[in-house]
N, C-alpha and C positions, 0 to 999 in steps of 0.2 A: 467448531469452525476456526476462523482466524481473526486476527485484529482488523484486517481489511474488511472482512464480512461484517464485523461489529460496527466499524466506522461508516460503511455504506448505509447501514440501518440507522445509525445516529444521525447522519446527514440527510436521511430521507431522499436518497438519490437512487435511481435505477442503475443496474449494471449497464444497460444500454446508453444511458446519459454519460456515465463515467467513461465508457468505452469511446464515445464521441469526443469527449474532452481530451482524452489520451491519444486519439487517432488510431485506435486499435479495435479489434472485434469484440463483441459482447462475449462470445465463448472464451476468449483470451482473459477477460476480466473474471469470468466464472472460474476458470482454472486457478487463477491467482487467489481468488477469494476462498477457494477450497484448500489449497496447499499452504497459503500464507506467504508473506514477504519475509525474506531472510537477508536481503541485500540492501545496504544503505542507499545506494544510487537508485534502485527501484522504489524504495520507500519515499525518497525525495520526489521522484516523478509523480507517484500516485498522490502524495501529500499535496503537491502543488495543485493538482486537479480537484482534490477534495478540500482544499483550504484548511489544512490541519498540520500539526507538528508530525514530521516523519517518524519520530520516535514511537509514536502511538500506533504506527502501522507494522512495526517489526515484531515478528513472532519468535525469532531466536535471539541469541546473544551476540549478533553481528555488531551491535553497538559497542561492545567491549573492544573488538578489534579496531573499529573506527576511532575510539577514544585513544587507545594505546598507540595507534600509528601517529597520532598528533602530539603526543607528549612523551 
């Protein structure tokens, strides 16, 4: 699965509740939980709803491009 899938389980929140917090549909959350988050902006949005660090939600190395663009 994905880091998002794992964090949903850790936070003991349903996909429906997360969808409500994000103002999106539950199926949209399901798709993202299956495919994973590779975009820093998306990770930040989901992290805010899950009250966690966005780095923990990234499945790919997009964090490297985010870091290198700042320095």
